[in-house]
Legacy VTK file of the C-alpha trace (Angstrom):
# vtk DataFile Version 3.0
C-alpha trace
ASCII
DATASET POLYDATA
POINTS 120 float
35.082 -29.947 24.647
34.056 -26.561 23.329
38.063 -26.491 23.011
37.860 -29.269 20.919
35.275 -28.377 18.918
36.891 -24.969 18.316
40.261 -26.850 17.466
38.557 -28.949 15.145
36.893 -26.156 13.054
39.895 -24.317 13.253
42.021 -27.292 11.565
38.416 -28.186 9.450
37.616 -24.355 7.956
41.056 -23.523 6.278
40.936 -27.501 5.199
38.448 -26.762 3.212
39.549 -23.144 2.016
42.387 -24.655 0.433
40.690 -27.983 -1.160
38.261 -25.977 -2.878
40.746 -23.773 -4.157
42.835 -26.690 -5.203
40.231 -28.078 -7.176
38.784 -24.977 -8.361
41.778 -24.131 -9.783
41.734 -27.206 -12.155
38.217 -27.796 -13.036
36.744 -24.563 -15.621
33.024 -25.943 -15.848
30.000 -24.167 -14.234
29.144 -27.514 -11.971
30.798 -26.593 -8.303
32.740 -29.016 -8.025
34.771 -27.575 -4.918
31.622 -28.282 -2.354
30.299 -31.018 -3.848
33.863 -33.183 -3.017
33.931 -30.812 0.485
30.282 -32.225 1.319
30.616 -35.816 -0.014
33.727 -36.382 1.844
33.000 -34.508 4.870
29.298 -36.789 4.886
31.354 -39.432 4.682
33.810 -38.982 7.538
31.299 -37.667 10.100
29.088 -41.409 9.005
32.410 -43.133 9.724
32.777 -41.467 12.774
29.269 -41.648 14.099
29.126 -45.306 13.263
32.503 -45.974 15.627
30.211 -43.790 18.271
27.568 -46.215 18.034
29.571 -49.151 18.160
31.653 -47.358 21.215
34.984 -46.789 19.321
34.633 -43.215 19.630
34.995 -41.032 22.547
33.489 -37.949 23.458
36.249 -35.918 22.822
36.820 -37.615 19.504
33.454 -36.861 18.319
33.324 -33.020 19.147
37.037 -32.835 17.437
36.837 -34.171 14.356
32.981 -34.579 14.004
31.269 -31.673 15.476
34.772 -29.454 14.609
36.419 -30.588 11.955
33.174 -31.889 9.981
31.128 -29.018 10.885
34.062 -26.480 9.843
35.493 -28.546 6.627
31.583 -29.336 5.398
29.397 -26.047 3.467
25.999 -27.008 3.030
25.582 -23.149 2.781
28.203 -22.580 0.498
25.776 -25.303 -1.841
22.809 -23.276 -1.374
24.123 -20.353 -2.673
25.719 -22.081 -5.727
22.624 -24.024 -6.026
20.117 -20.586 -6.629
23.924 -19.242 -8.166
23.517 -21.488 -11.158
19.532 -21.004 -11.107
19.849 -17.247 -11.720
22.639 -17.901 -14.051
19.883 -19.518 -16.342
22.031 -23.171 -15.747
19.252 -24.746 -14.060
20.117 -28.034 -15.262
23.906 -28.216 -13.639
21.572 -26.931 -10.796
19.146 -29.159 -10.580
22.451 -31.550 -10.754
23.952 -30.544 -8.171
21.122 -30.537 -6.128
20.063 -34.048 -6.545
24.231 -35.336 -6.621
24.729 -33.541 -3.412
22.276 -34.622 -1.754
22.261 -38.049 -2.821
25.734 -39.240 -3.014
26.257 -36.956 0.512
23.684 -39.104 2.112
24.911 -42.333 0.538
28.749 -41.630 1.480
27.388 -41.293 4.814
25.800 -44.505 4.786
28.864 -46.080 3.631
31.114 -44.124 6.309
29.061 -45.432 8.686
28.614 -49.052 6.779
32.665 -49.330 6.922
33.269 -47.687 11.045
30.651 -50.439 11.817
32.398 -53.665 10.130
LINES 1 121
120 0 1 2 3 4 5 6 7 8 9 10 11 12 13 14 15 16 17 18 19 20 21 22 23 24 25 26 27 28 29 30 31 32 33 34 35 36 37 38 39 40 41 42 43 44 45 46 47 48 49 50 51 52 53 54 55 56 57 58 59 60 61 62 63 64 65 66 67 68 69 70 71 72 73 74 75 76 77 78 79 80 81 82 83 84 85 86 87 88 89 90 91 92 93 94 95 96 97 98 99 100 101 102 103 104 105 106 107 108 109 110 111 112 113 114 115 116 117 118 119
């Protein structure tokens, strides 16, 4: 199981970096769209995986690899926290508030949507 988690994380972290770089080179605004997109996507994937697991169609091994490993390495809630604080310190309080509110709300909705789709 540990090797599966390690393999998933080894795929998730570089995937996060590549996607963030791709988005940030095209998005020249204050709002951290790369981190937002990554966390919402990861929330959806994890919700779907756990929905499958709850209904017996995803193995423990798949959850270790894709859920704990990949999604754990892919999502970056620590960067979300840092970017929100940085926005506040830079005087972009509206963007900081939007980042916090949208990330949490849309992340939870994405997770619920993934769960819902997986259980249908």
